[in-house]
C-alpha positions as CSV (number, residue, x, y, z in Angstrom):
1,M,28.7,-37.2,13.2
2,N,26.9,-38.5,10.0
3,N,27.4,-37.3,6.6
4,M,24.9,-34.7,6.8
5,A,26.1,-33.2,9.7
6,N,29.2,-32.9,7.9
7,K,28.2,-31.4,4.7
8,T,25.8,-28.7,6.6
9,K,28.4,-27.8,8.8
10,L,26.2,-27.8,11.9
11,P,26.9,-29.4,15.3
12,G,25.0,-32.5,17.1
13,D,23.2,-35.4,15.1
14,A,21.3,-35.2,12.9
15,P,17.4,-35.0,14.0
16,D,14.3,-36.7,12.9
17,Y,14.3,-35.4,9.1
18,R,10.4,-34.7,9.6
19,F,11.7,-32.3,12.4
20,S,14.3,-30.6,9.6
21,L,11.8,-30.4,7.0
22,A,9.2,-28.8,9.0
23,N,11.8,-26.3,10.2
24,E,12.5,-25.6,6.3
25,R,8.9,-25.3,5.3
26,T,8.8,-22.7,8.1
27,F,12.1,-20.9,6.9
28,L,10.2,-21.5,2.9
29,A,7.3,-19.5,4.6
30,W,9.4,-16.8,5.9
31,V,11.4,-16.5,2.3
32,R,7.9,-16.0,1.0
33,T,6.6,-13.6,3.3
34,A,9.8,-11.5,2.6
35,L,8.9,-12.0,-1.4
36,G,5.7,-10.4,-0.5
37,V,6.9,-7.6,0.9
38,L,9.4,-7.1,-1.3
39,A,6.3,-7.4,-4.2
40,A,4.3,-4.9,-2.5
41,G,7.6,-2.4,-2.1
42,V,7.6,-2.6,-5.7
43,G,4.1,-2.3,-6.8
44,L,3.8,0.6,-4.8
45,D,6.6,2.6,-6.3
46,Q,5.8,1.2,-9.8
47,L,2.4,0.8,-9.7
48,A,1.1,3.9,-7.9
49,P,2.3,6.8,-8.7
50,E,-1.0,9.2,-8.0
51,L,-1.2,7.6,-4.4
52,A,1.0,10.3,-2.7
53,T,4.3,12.5,-4.0
54,P,7.4,10.4,-5.4
55,L,9.5,11.5,-2.2
56,I,6.8,9.8,0.5
57,R,6.0,6.8,-2.1
58,E,9.9,6.3,-2.6
59,I,10.2,6.3,1.1
60,V,7.7,3.6,2.0
61,S,8.9,1.4,-0.9
62,L,12.2,1.7,0.4
63,A,11.2,0.8,3.6
64,L,9.7,-2.3,2.4
65,C,12.2,-3.5,0.4
66,L,14.7,-2.9,3.3
67,F,12.2,-5.0,5.2
68,A,12.1,-7.4,2.7
69,G,15.7,-8.5,2.6
70,C,15.8,-8.1,6.2
71,L,13.3,-10.7,6.5
72,A,15.4,-13.0,3.9
73,I,18.3,-13.0,5.9
74,F,16.4,-13.4,9.5
75,S,14.9,-16.0,7.6
76,Y,18.1,-18.1,7.3
77,L,19.2,-17.1,10.6
78,R,16.1,-18.5,12.2
79,W,16.7,-21.6,10.0
80,V,20.1,-22.0,11.3
81,K,19.7,-21.6,15.1
82,T,16.6,-23.9,15.4
83,E,18.7,-26.6,13.4
84,T,21.4,-26.6,15.4
85,A,18.8,-26.6,18.6
86,M,17.4,-29.5,17.1
87,R,21.1,-31.1,16.7
88,L,22.1,-30.2,20.1
89,R,18.8,-31.4,21.6
90,Q,18.3,-28.1,23.0
91,D,15.3,-25.8,23.9
92,L,14.1,-24.7,20.4
93,P,14.9,-20.4,20.7
94,Y,12.1,-17.7,20.9
95,T,12.3,-14.8,18.5
96,P,11.1,-11.6,19.0
97,V,10.9,-10.8,15.0
98,L,7.4,-11.8,14.8
99,L,6.4,-8.7,17.4
100,L,8.8,-6.6,15.0
101,L,7.1,-7.8,11.9
102,S,4.0,-7.3,13.4
103,I,4.9,-3.6,14.5
104,V,6.4,-2.4,11.3
105,M,3.5,-4.2,8.9
106,A,0.9,-2.1,10.7
107,L,2.9,1.1,10.9
108,I,4.0,0.4,6.9
109,A,-0.5,-0.5,6.3
110,G,-1.1,3.1,8.4
111,A,1.4,4.5,6.1
112,V,-0.2,3.3,2.8
113,L,-3.9,3.7,4.5
114,I,-2.9,7.7,4.9
115,M,-1.6,8.0,1.6
116,V,-4.5,6.3,-0.1
117,L,-7.0,8.4,2.0
118,Y,-4.8,11.8,1.5
119,G,-3.1,10.7,-1.8
120,G,-4.0,11.9,-5.2
């Protein structure tokens, strides 16, 4: 193993740096998504007090913040799995989280839409 593999403690040989950098950009895109979801949760709670009752608003805000935290953790785990697969020259792992992300965001968008239509 080379120096890079020893520093990251991942098995296998270091892949072409372009692939590692692409994997890192994907990781950062997931983190940006998590940050955007977190900002939406905080913004909904702090900037839209008239949108719905405090309980409903806080539930949706907490769901957004919790989902953002889960996305941040997932993004790191996905980065490690992809980097490891590249180092071991295996197929890249499939992630069903894209479907989960789409479903959760659609549900939250529906909840916010209902709050806008029927709220304050």
